[in-house]
MILUM-310117 format. One record per residue: x, y, z negated of N, C-alpha, C in turn. Coordinates in pm, whole numbers, plus 32768, in hexadecimal, padded with zeros to 4 digits. Each point is the difference from the previous one (the first is absolute). Layout:
XYZXYZXYZ...
This chain:
862CF6586DE77F967FD2809B7F6C7FDE7FEB7FAA8040803A7F877FDB7FDD7FCB7F627FE77FA37FE17FB17FDA7F6980157FC87FD2803E80187F64805880037FCB802D7F407FFD805A7FED7FDE80607F79801B80327FCD8054802B7F817FF4806C7FCE804A803E7FF880847FB87FDF806980577FBD808B7FCC7F7580127FFC7FE9805F7F8D7F67800F7FD47FA9803880B97F7C7FB27FDA7FBF800A80577FCE80C68008801180577F8B8021807F801980548062808C80847FB87FB6806D8030803880367FCC80AA7FA47FA17FFC7FFF7FCC80957FBB807180417F7C7FF77FD17F9F809280538041807A80428053801B7F63805180857FF480457FFC807180337F838044808C7FD18014805380567FC6803A7FEA7F888068800A7F90802F7FAB7FEF80797FF77FC780757F947F8A7FA080267F9B80147F937FC47FA97F847FAC80587FFE7F8D7FF47FE27F82809280017F897FB07F6A7FD07FBB7FF380317FC17F4F7FFB7FEB7FD27F7A7FD6806E7FA5800B7FE47F6C7F7F7FC27FEE7FEB7FB77F797F917F987FED7FEA800E7F647F3680257FFC7FA57FAA8043800980C8806B7FF780587FF480028069806580A28029801D7FDE805C80C1807180447FDF802680787FEA804080427FC5803A80777F687FEF803C80648034802280AC80128052803C7F5F8060803A7FAC7F6B80137F55806A7FD87FDC80277F9E80407FCC7F957FC5805C7F9B804A80977FB980707FDB8051803E80A47FCE7FC1807480687FEC7FC480817FB7804280617F5F800C80147FD27FCA7F6A7F4E800A7FEF7FBB7FA3805080517FA7800D7F807FA1807C7FD57F9E7FAC7FD07FD680387F917F7A7FE380637F988032804E7F897F9580227FA380777FC37F937FFA80197FC7807D7F687FAF8021805A7F887FC2808F7FC98003803B7F797FD9801F7FC08067802E7F787FE380597FBA805D7F9F7FA9804480387FD080867FAD7FA180347FDF7F7A7FA67F927FD47FD37FDE7F577FF580947FB97FF07FEE7FC7808980487F97806B8000802C805380447FA5805580138014809A7F717F8C80137FD4801380847F807FBF803180677FCE801B7FC47F51802580567F7680127FA47F7B806D80877FFE80517FB67F8C804C809C7F94803E80007FB77FF880717FD48019803B7FB37F9A809B7FE5800680497FAF7F7B807F804C8015803880517F9F805D80437FCF80717F6E7FD380787FFF7FE680517F9D80018086803D7F878006805F7FDE8057804F7FF07FDA807E7F6B805B800A7FE87FD080AD7FBB7FC3800C7F9C7FCE80937FF37F907FFF7FA97F437FD680197FED7FD8809E7FAE7F7E802F800E7F5D7FF8808280017FCB7FF67F7C802C7F9A7F9B7FA67FD97FA480727F707F8B7FE57F7B808480088018805F804C7F758043801D7FF68009803A7FB2803D80467FC880648085803E806680198033800580838022806D80307F8D807C80148035808780107FAD803E803E7FC2800680517F8E7FE280167FA080548083800C805F80557FDD801580638044806780377F74806C80197FAF80047FB07F77806280017FB57FDA7FA07FA780337FA47F897FF17FD77F677FD48034802D8061807F7F7B800080317FE07FD7808C80767FCE8039800A800E80AF80537F87802A804C80107FA980BA7F6F80307FFD7FE17FD07F8F7FB57F84803E7F7B7FA480737F98807A80617FCD7FBD80427F8F80747F7F7F8B800F80397FC280657FA27FB68046800B7F7F7F9D7FB87FA27FDF80117F6D7FD280517FC7806280107F657FCF802B7FB180787FD97FC9806E80298040807A7FC18016806E7F6C80558033801380547FC37FA48079803E7FED80828033807C800D800080448070805380727F9C808780107F8E801580297FD680677FF57FC480847FFB8008805E7FDA801780B8800B7F8E801F7FD77FA3803780177F89804880228050808E80887FA480308033802A80577F958020808E7FB47FAF800E7FAD7FC080887F5680617FE3802180637F577F76803780138004806E80937F7A804B800B7FEE804A808C800C806F7FBF806C8056808E800C809A7FDD7F6380437FC77FB37FD9803A7F6F809A7F8380157FB17F83803B7F817FD97FC17FE27F7A80AC80477FCC80667FEA803480A580567FD57FFA80867FB57FB4805880C87FF180527FDF7F5880487F7A7FC77FC880037F9E80327F9A80457FF57F6D80647FB17FCB80307FEC7F9A806780527FEE805C801E804F8052807680417FC580817FD57F547FDF801E7FF3809A80317FBC800E7F487FD67FB57FEC7FCC803C7F52805080037FB6807B7FB0800C808480167FAD802180A580137FE480278081803E80887FF87FC8805C7FCB7F827FC880337F8480597FBE800A80347F327FFE7FA27FEF80137FDF7F878082804D7F9F80518023804780988055800A7FB58093802B7FC17FF2807E7FD580B480057FA780267FBD7F947FC17F797FC3804D7FC5802D800D7FB8809D7FE97FC5803980537F7D804D805180507FD9801F807A803980BC801A80A97FB6800F802A7FB9804B807E7FAE801F8036803080867F64805A8055802A80458052802B80797FF6801580467F778089806B7FEB80327FFD7FB28078800F803880867FEE7FC8802D80347FA07FB680737FD4802D80527F747FBE7F947F9A7F877FAE802C7FB57FA87F8A80507FA87FDE80917FC4802E80467FB07FC1807E801F7FAA7FD980C67FF3807D80357FA67F9A803F7FBB7FB07FBF7F7B7FB680247FE8800B80247F74808C7FB87FFA804680087F7780AC800A80268025801D7F94809E800C8036804A7F7580008088801B805180427F9F7FEA80477F867F817FE97F957FF3802380027F8080808030801180407FFC7F70809680377FD0806D7F608009805E80057FFD80607F7F80137FBC7FF77F587FF780027FB97FF67FE97F53802F7F587FF780067FAD804580307F887FCF7F797F9C807680427F6E80027FB37FD1803B7F747FE57FE17FCB7FCB7F8F7F8180137FAD7FD380488035803280847FB27FA4808F7FF47FC7803480898068801A807A7FC68025806E7FD07F92804A80147F797FEB7F767F9480357F8F80067FE27FE380357F6E7F8880297FE67FD8809280018040803B80147FF280AD80347FCD7FBA807E803F7FD480A77FE37FF7806C7F667F808020801F7F9E7F857F787FBF80327F8580557FE47FBC806C7F857FC5804380037FE7809F8040803B7FF3806E7FEE806880697F877FD380777FAC80657FE57FA67FB9806B803B7FE6808F80738055805A801A7FB38070805F7F887FF680017FE87F97803B7F5A7FDC7FAC7FA37FFD7F6C803D80067F9B7FA87FD37FC57FDD807F7FEB805C80537FD180338098808C7FC4804B80587FFE801280717FCF804D80227F55802C7FC27FBD7F4380027F967FDB7F9B7F9880387F7A807180077F717FCB802E80297F9D80A1805C80C68037800A7FAE809680697F94803280507FFB7F8880677F9780137FD87F5680227FA3800F7F657F897F9B7FCC7FC87FD580907FAE804B80017F418000807480717FDE809D8038806A801C806B7FEE80CD80657FFB7FEF804E80057FB180757FB2801A803D7F6F7FED7FE67FC67F7B80027F8C7FEF7FCE7FA680917F4D800680057FF07FAE806380527FFA806C80488070803F804E7FEE806880837FDB801D802B7FDE7F5D808C7FBE800680007F767FF07F8F7FD1801C800C7F43802A7F7B7FD6801E80037FAC806B7F9D7FAB801B7FBF7F847FAE7F7B80307FC97FC47F9C7FAB7F867FCC80387FA67FA97FB57FAC7FD6801D7FB780247FAB7F927FE180077F74804F7FB0800F7F977F73802380907F9C80187F9F7F7280817FD77F8F804780488083808A7FAD7FED806780827F7D802380127FBF804880227F8F805C806980537FE980B38024808F7FFA8017804880587FE880817F9F7FF48070801B7FE2805080817FB17FDB807C80588038807C800C7FA780527F907F647FCB7FF37FC8801E7F7280167FDA7F697FE97F6C803A801C7FC37F7080A67FFE7FD08076800A804580968020801B800280857F977FFD8062807C8039806D800A7FE1807C7FD37F677FEC7FBF7FDD807A7FF57FE87FED7F60801F7F807FBA801F7FF07F92806B802D7FB4807E7FFB80628099802980027FDB809F80037FC0800D8013800A809A80557FAC806A7F7D7FF97FA27FBF7FAC80517F6F80747FEF7F8C80327FB8802D80877FDB7F87805C805B7FE88072802680A980508018802F7FE38088804E804C80657FBE7FFB804D80428015801880B2808E7FF67FE880267FDF80C07FAB7FD9801F7FCF7FA380117F977F95804D7FA3803A802F7FB6804D7F6C7F93805D802E7FED8078805C8099804A7FF48006807C80547FF57FD5809480507F76800180047F9A809D7F8D800480467F757FC17FB67FAC7FE67FF37FAD8081805F8000804E7F977FE680AE8007801C804B80A280727FE57FE7804D802F806F7FDE7FD6809580227F74801E7F807F9E80697F88803D80027FA680257FC27F827FF880097FDD8098800F803080607FE680058077801D8007803780BC80797F868017804F800080887F9A7FFC805E7FD87F5B7FB57F9D7FBF80507F80806680177FBA803F7F887FAA80358014801480848046807F805280087FFB8060802A8022801080A380127F5080288024800D80937F487FF280257FC57FBC7F917F827FBF806C7F9580A08007801F80507F9B7FC480777FC9804A807B803F804E7FCB807C806480648008800580887FC0802E7FF27FA8802380657F74807C7FFC80008046804D802B80AC80277FEF7FF680227F6F7FCB80347FB7804C80097F9280167F717FA07F6C7FDF8027801D7F4F7F9080717FC8802E801A7FF58093806B7FB3804C808580287FE07FFF809980208092802D7FE5802580387F9D7FC580177FAB7FE1803C7F517FCB7FC37FC47FC47FC87FD17FDE7F9D7F8980527F8F80157FEB7FB1806F802A7F6B801B809B7FFA7FD6806380768046805E800E7FDE806680167F6A7F7680317FCE801C800E7F7580117F787FAF7FBA8002800C7FD67F497FCC807E7FB6800980367FF2805F80547FA2804A80A580427FCF7FFF807A7FFA808880157FA080257FEF7F8C7F557FEC7FD57FEE7FDA7F7A801B7F597FE47FAF7FC4806280317F7B8010809A7FCD7FDE80308052808380997FB97FFF804F80587FB67FBD80417FA4809180467F697FD17F6C7FB67F7F7FF07FD880057F9F7FA680327F4C8038800B80018079802A7F8180628076801C7FD78062804C802E8093801F7FD2801E7FF47F4D7FB880007FE5801E801B7F327FE87F3580047F7A7FDC802780077F777FFD80757FA5802C80088011808B80947FC98020807B7FE17FAC7FFC80917FCD804C801E7F98800D7F9C7FC07F9F80097F7D80027F857FB77FFD7F63800A7FCA800780A0800A7F8A803280567FC6801080998038802480827FE5800E803C7FB97F9D7FB980677F7C804E80087F827FA67F5A7FC77FDF7FAE803E7F6D7F767FE37FBF802F7F627F9B809980267FD580057F867F608022800D80017F7780AE7F3A802980047FCE7F7B7FEE7F8680197FDA7FBA7F8780117FAA800180637F9C7F78800C7FD97FD480827FB88051801D7F9880357FD87FD0808E8032802A8076801D806480257FD4804E8064800F806D7FC680A780067F947FED80177FE080B17FC17FE480847F927FE17FA37FA87FFE808E7FB380928036800980457F567FE1808D8061806E802C805080797FED7FFC806A803B80457FD37F9880AC7FF17F957FDE7FD07FF180697F89801180807FA17FFF7FB47F71803B8047800980BE7FF6806380637FC37FF080858023807080058084804D7F8B7FFB806D801F80687FB47FE7808D7F977F947FDC7F817FF580907FA4806A801D8006803F7F7F7F8380628012802D808C805B80797FEC7FEA8061809A8040802C7FA4806F800A7FB1800C80227FBC80BD7F86805380377F737FB17F9C7F8F8011808B7FCD807C8019802880847F8D7FE58073800A8054805E805E80B07FC58016802A801580867FC37FB680827F977FA2800380027FD6805A7F6B805E803C7FB3802A7F937F6D8070801C80598070804D8083803D7FBE801980727FFA803B8032809B80727F897FF18034803880AC80647F5380557FD47F9C7F95801D7F62802480A480048005806A80337FC4806B80237FE5800A7FEC7F58804E7F7D7FEB80187FDA7F3F809B80B37FD17FB5801B7FBA803D80447FB480357FF07F827FCD7F60800480187FE87F36803A7F50800F804D80078097802B7F9A7FF880727F9F7FBE80268086800180817FF87F667FEF7FB27FC07F687FFA7FA07FAF7FFB7F7180267F52801F7FDE7FB6808280237F998005802A7F987FE1809C8069803780877FD07FC4800B7FDB7F537FBB80797FDE7FEB801A7F4D7FC07F8B7FDD7F7C7FBF803E7F9F7F9D7FC780847F658016802D7FDA805180517F9F802C8074801A7F99802F80787FCA80717FAD7FA37FBF7FD67F9F7F8C80547FBB7FA57FAD7FA27FE07F64800C7FD47FF880A27FEF7F437FFF80757FD17FC7809C8043806F804D7FCB7FE280437FC17F7F800780897FB4801B7FFB7F5D7FB27FA47FCC7F807FD37FFD7FC17FAE7FDF7FEF7F7D8036803B7FD0806680037F9D80567F727FE080217FEF802180097F4A7FF7803180127FA6804A80728005805E7FA97F6E809F80507F827FB980197FEA7F917FFE7F9B7FA97FBB80187F757FBA803C7FE97F9F80127FA47F59800580268007802580767F76802280367FAB7FA07FCA7FD47F8980017FF17FB87FC97F8F7FFE7FAF804B802B7F817FBB80167FBB7FD0808E7F8D7FE4804180AA7FED80937FF57F5B7FE880017FD7809A7FE67F51801980227FFB7FE880847F3E7FDE80487FF78007805D800A80A880377FD080597F9D7FFC8096804A80808014802080A47FF47F968070800A806980097FCF80677FFA7F6280317FF87FC680777FDD804D80717F5B80247FBF7FB2805F8072806F80807FEF803080607FAF8054806B803580777FD9803780237FA58026807D7FF7801E800F7FB080747F807FDD802F7FE27FA980907FF8807280447F9C80977FF47FEC804B80718076804F7FD5804B80347FC68072802D8010807C7FB7806C7FE97F837FD080647FAF80707FCF803A809A7F977FF780177FCB7FF8806F802480A0802D800280777F9480048065804780AF803F800580437F4B7FCD8093801C7FFD800E7FE4809C7FC27F9B805180057FEB80807FC98046805F7FBB805C7FC87FA8806B80638033807F80218047801E7F5F809380578039807A7FF7805880077F6E7FE5807D7FC280328001801080977F9A801880317FCF7FE8809D8060803080687FEB80A37FB3805F8063807480A77FF47FE380357FD37F6E80597FF3800A800A7F837F81803C7FC0803080047F7C7F9280677FC17F8D807880BF7FE78043800D7FC47FB580007F9F7F4780317FCC7FF0802D7FB27FCC7FA47FA97FE27F6A804380057F867FBE803180077F687F7F7FE77F9B80657FDA7F867FC87FB77F9C7F9C7FB3802C7FC37F717FAA80887FA78017801B7FC77FD1804E7F7580207F9D7F5D800380347FE480897F9E7F717FFC7FC87FB77FC8804580007F7A800A7FBD7F7A7F88800F7FE07FAD80A47FEF7FCD800C7FAB7F6E80258090801C802E803E7F997FC680807FC07F57800680617FBD7FCE7FBB7F7780167FE07FCD7F7B8024804E7F957F8E7FFD7F957F7480237FEB802080A2802C7F478031800C7FEA7FB7809A80217FB480657F947FB1803C7FBD7FAE7FD780737F977FBA7FBA7FAA7FC57FC17FF27F8A7FF880797FA87F9F801A7F817F78803D804F7FF5804080617FB9806C801F7F8F7F9580347F65805B7FFD7F9D7FC780177FBE805980377F6B7FC680477FDA802180918003807F7FEE801F80837F84801C809080118024803D8057809D7FCB802980578004802E7FDB803580637FB97F73807F7FA8801F806E7FC8804180207FCE80537F827F45802180078037809A8000807380417F91802F807A801C80738036808680517FA08015807A7FF480737FCC7FE480947F827F9C801980057FC68052804C7F6E801780868025802680567FB48009800E7F667FCD7FDC7F8A8016800D7F737FE5808480077F9980417FEF7F7E806F800A7FBE80337FAD80517FFE7F6D804E80627FB1804E8031806280757FD0805E8036803E809280738041802E7FD17FEA803D7F6E802180507FCD80A87FBB7FBE801B7FBD7FDF80607FB67FEC80507FEC80907FD27FF58019804B7FEC80CA800C8094800D7FD980388017801F80927FCF806F80287FD27FBC7FD87F86809D803D7F9180A07FCF805480047F82803980427FC98034804A805280537FB8803380388036805D809B8014805A7FEF7FDD80547F9A801480697FD08098801C7F9780097F877FCE80697FAE7FC480757FFE80497FF97FBF806380727FF18069802F80A1802F7F71803D8050800580A680448064801B7F927FCF80487F718063801A7FC280B67FE77FCB80247F698039808F7FB87FCE801F804D80837FBD80058082804F7FF88076802B80A5801D7F7A80387FBF802F80928002806A80577F8180067FB57FAD807C801C7F8E806E7F988028803B7FC18088805D7FEC800B7FF47F307FBD7FCF800D7FF17FF97F437F867FFF7FB280467FB17FF7806C80367F8B806C802D805480897FFE7F7C802E8020802B80987FAA803880907FDA800480697F8A800A80327FCF7F8C806480797F6680217FC27F7F80157F9F7FE97F87806E80147F887F807FCF7F707F8680187FFC7FEF807980197F9280407FD97FC27FCE808080237FEA806C7F97801980577FB97F67801D80577F9D7F977FF07F6D80147F8E80277F6F800C80227FB57F8D80157F897F708045801A8025802A80997F86807B7FD07FB87FA4806A804D7F92805A7FD27FC180527F8E7F6F7FE180537FE27F7B7F9E7FA17F9A7F7E80327FD9801E80697FC67F9480657FBA7FA57FF480528001802280807FAA803380B57FBF7F617FF880307F817FEE7FE07F9D80367FA47FF47F74800B80027FB07FAE80007F697F748028800A8000807880297F83806580307FDA7FA0805A80237FF5806A7FBE7FCC807C7FAF7F627FE180607FD17F9A7FAD7F687FDF7FA7800B7F7A801580897FC97FB97FF17FAF7F4E800580167FB07FA37F937F637FEC801C7FEE80167F957F5E806C7FFF7FB180257F977FFA7F707F987FD680017F737FD97F877FB17FA180577FE47FA37F507FFC7F2380587FC2807780227F797FF47FD27FA77FEF80397F9A807180387FC68032805F803D8069802D7FD98019809B803F7F84800A80017F9380AD803A7F9B80087FCD7FC2806C7FD27F9080307FA87F807FA480177FE27FFE808F7F8D7F94800F80107FFA809E7F807FA4803A80018004807E7F9C8023805C7FE280627FAF802680728080801F802480667FB97FE280818084800380968054809A7FED7FC1803F7F868051807B8052805D80257FA180387FA97FB9806F7FE17FA180977FC6804E7F9A7F92803F80877FCE808B8020805F805D7FB9808F800D801C804A8047805F806F7FB97FC580127F8D80A9806C7FD0808D7F867FEF7FEB7FAA7FE2807C7FA17FD98035801180997FA87FD38079803B7FF680918058808680077FAF807D7FDF802F80778035807A80037FBA802A7FC47FA4807880497F7E80747F7F80417FCC7FA1803C806D7FAD803C80358019806A7FC4803E8070802B80328088805880677FD47FC280737F83803880917FE480B27FBB7FD77FF37F9C7F9C80907FDC7FCE805C7FC3807D7F9C7FBE806280747FE28075801E803D803E7F9B80908034801D80648026809080497FB77FE880427FB1806880217FB480727FD5801D80157F617FD280A07FB980017FFC800980957FE07FDA8054801F8018807E804B8085802A7FAF80907F978056804E804B808580007F9D7FFA7FF47F9D80A27FBA7FC3806C7FDB80467FAF7F8D8026807B7FD58065804A803280977F818055800D802B807D80817FBD804F800C803A807D7FDA7F6C808F7FBB801C7FFC80AC80638011807E7FFB805480897F727F96801D7FDF7F7C7FF37FC07FBB80677F94805380157FC8800580747FAC8079804A7F7A7FC67FC87F9680297FFC7F787FF57FAE7FC77F95806480288026806E7FC07FB0807980417F5E801C80667FD57FB87FE77FB27FDB7FB87F5E7FBF7FB07F9A80227FD77FCD801C7FE77FD47F6080787FBF7FC57FF97FEB7F837FC4805C7F7C800E80C7802A7FCD801E7FC27F68804580097FF47FC580957F6A803C80207F917FC3801280567F527FAA7F877F7B7FCA7FFF80467F8A8024804D7FAD801B7FE17F8E7F9980837FEC8029808180377F86803F7FF67F8C7FFA80357FEA7FB1806B7F5F7FB280117FC27FD17F9B80607FA97FCF7FED7F917FC57F9980277F3D803980917FEF7FF880537F827F89803980467FEC804B808B7F8D805D800C7F897F96802480067F89802C7FB47FC37FF87FA07FB47F5A80707FF87FA87FF77FBC7F717F89806E7FCD801D809A80347FF880607F927F5E801980647FEA7FD680557F60802880327FB67F8F7FDB802B7F867FC17F9F7FB87FB57FEA803B7F488017805080217FDC80627F707FBF809480187F6E7FD77FF87FAD806E80158009807F7FAB7FE48072804E803380887FBB7FCE80187F6C7F6D7FE07FE97FBE80027F68804B7F5A7FBE803A7FC9801B806F7FBE7F938069800C7FCF7FDB800F7F73808A80357FBD80A37FD88006800E7F7A804780697FC8801080568086805B7FAC8042804E8058803680808071804F7FA37FB780497F5E80B080267FE880667FC57FD2800F7F758015805F7FAB7FA98062801380997FD28010806680677FD780708029805C8031800080877FF3806E806C7FFB80637FEC805980647FC37FA980917FB680267FEB7FDC805E7FA27F88803780277FCC808D7FA3805180517FBF804B7FF47FC18052804C807A8083802F8071801B7FAB804E805D803D80507FDC8034804C7F6E8001806B7FCD80317FB27FBF80A77F6F7FCD800E7FE4800980697FEF807780667FE280857FB9800A8072801980948016803D804F80077FCE80888019802580467FDD80657F9C7FB6804680347FA4809E7F8F7FE6802B7F7F804A7FF97FB3803480738018800380557FD17FE9808680418032809F7F8D807C80387F797FA27FE37F7F800D80227FD980A97FCA7FD5804580877F90806B7FA07F7B7FC77F9E7FC07F7680197FC37FB87FCF800C7FC87F7E805B7FC58009802380067F8C806A80037FA6803880AE80207FF180827FA17F76802B7FA67FC2800480777F6B80437FC47FBE7F997FA0802D7F8D80317F9C7F767F88805D803E7F90806D800F800980457FFF7F7F7FF680847F8B7FE3805880407FD980647FCF7F7C7FF77FEC7F847FD7800C7FA37FC280087FF17FBD7F5D803C7FB08008801A7F9F7F578058807C7FBC8016801C802D805180817F7D7F8B80367FBB7FC38044805E7F6C80287FB07FA27FA37FCD800D7FBA80227FB27F677FCE800680057F66809F7FF17FEE805280217F817FD380627FCF8033808D803A7FF7806C7FC67F557FD27F9A7F748003805A7FA97FF57FE77FCA7FE27F83801C7F6E800180497FC17F7E8021802B7F88808A802E800A803080227F7D800B80A17FE77FDD805A80847FE7808D7FB48075803A801180697FCF8046809C802C802E802B7FD98068803F803E803B8016800080AE80B07FBE801C80217FD7800E807B7F9A8019804C807B8054801B80AB7FD3804580478069806B7FFB802880637F9B7FA78082801F80187FFF7F7380597FD67F74800C800C7F9F80817FDD805480447F84802880137FDF80498074802680248060806F806D7FAE807480548023807C7FD98063801E7F947FA5805B7FA180377FE07FC480557F6E7FDE801C80257FCA809C7FD58024805B7FB080B57FE780078026807980AD80508010803D7FF37FD08090803A7FF8803B7FBD80627FF97F4A7FDF7FE17F9D80947FFD8026805F7F6480057FF17FD38033809B8017803F8027800880637FE6803C8079803080937FCD804580457FEC7FB380737FEC8030801B7F7B80737FD47FCD7FEF7FC77F6880AA7FB7806B80697FC180327FEA7FB38091804D804480548059809B800F7FCC806B8057804E80737FDE80397FF67F4F7FE5804B7F90802080058023809880757FF5803E7FFA7FEF80D77FA17FAC7FEB80027FCD80AB7F6D7F997FFA80727F76801D80618007801280227F817FF7807E7FDA7F5F7FBC80717FBE80637FD67F707F977F9B7FB980587F827FBD7F7E7FD27FC180377FDC7F7A804D80587FF1808A80087F617F9B80087F8D80047F9B7FB57FA4803E7F69801B806C7FC37F9480327FDC801680727FA87FAF7FFC7F6E80537FAF7F727FDB7FF77FAC7FC6805C7F717F907FD580047F9A801E7F83807080337FC780867FD17FD2805B80057F91803380A6800E8039802380608048806580347FD880877F8F7F5D7FF680397FBB806D7FD37FD57FFB7F7C805C7FB17FAE800180047F74805F80357F998061804580688059803B7FDF800480AA7FEF805E801C7FAA7FB680BC800C8086800680927FCA80538043807F800A8054805580757FEC7FFE80357FA1807980597FF380647FCD7F7E7FB87FA57FAE80757FC27FB6802B7F5B7FF57F7280008031801F7F6D806C7FE27F927F8C7FE480467FB67FA37FB17F6D7FA07F8B802D800C7F8F7FC67F857FB7800B7F6A801C7F857F988017804D7FD27FF07F947FB77F7A7FC97FAE7FF67F8A7FB37FA57FF67F967FFE80167FC77FA180717F8D802280417F807F687FD47FB67FFE7FF87F947FD67FF37F867FDC802A800C7F9C80257F947FCA809F7FC17FA37F9B7F9080227FC67FEB7FAF7FD37F2080307FFF
């Protein structure tokens, strides 16, 4: 086995395997080349928590153009104008393009790291030019769109995810895969999206599987466990970027097994803010993926309660849905799962859902429990409230005509709430789920056109279109268009989430 650490600079330039001997590489000497030595150290910005970088700052992604932000320097006020947002976005993209990231082969200017072991593979991957450029894009472009922050606030995706990615090879691969996918979509580059992103994802899944196996045996420390939680979230986000269908939902079950093994629902109060942040986001994704099939719900009511109690306003800033409403909706899906699996009878199921729907109707936003007093935040909360009412009504009676007043009242309330969020306000990125729910029961051409217009506003901010959500909506609308004139029976969006041949229910992520 060669000594650990990164390859020498000469071997990297020659795209050749290095024997890593110190102070100079013997392979360079054998070939009569001047060994330029080894990188003195990685550049640092941020703080590492374990391993060889413990108590030191983690590497920055670029010496010249992309040192990680100091607190607040790259966060974006959710009320910022589109002009300011677009200027930031364009500037970030330009910094990547200056480094020739538009050329796919520029990302493969070195061979893939060999799986020689976690630390060596990690160091090799961090030293690649393509890694630096993709981490720049993740830091400057993707992170600000994952959370709605006021000016000057710390971005948890930068201060939590990036340091962990510099320590855990699986998470680093997941971040690179997500970023290659996002950049490939924006630049319409098939190679980045379908080749490079897939290769990174395959490697991330391999590492995740290994780590999950270690977790089952109880050999994980806090960083490794948190790395699992955020890796799953990033893999799910890549699914959303690519198709809107989750191919990694099974890993939520793996994460939950670790939570149950460690009895986190009972000990979560002693966990770090980072752990609670990651678990809160996974718990919301768990609800979202269960909308099409409640049997997929994984998180227990106790764990959701603990997460909601201990989370701060970052939960709403990432997911939009108020935590109280998140708990009620979790109970709705819990009852739906129990009914679908035969654990409760229909009369009891209907009684429980009616009680939950009443809680939604009577719920009122507390001024001190949502990010700030800007009137657009209550509009986000109101959109989620009626989206939850609408889905609960559908669970109570999937056959109810879309023309029914209880359905159209919620549709109108959602669209009216969204009308209070201007196109240039980045809070529009938080309301994809309510927007989809309203669109699924929108009847008039102008309401449907408005829904598509708002989806375009979401795309203009985040750079990724919600193709699957829009495809599902158009399938529903086309189905209703083919109905006989006096046929008002409901056509549910859930019907179109099943594979027509195998009848297998896909995991749809409507967020």
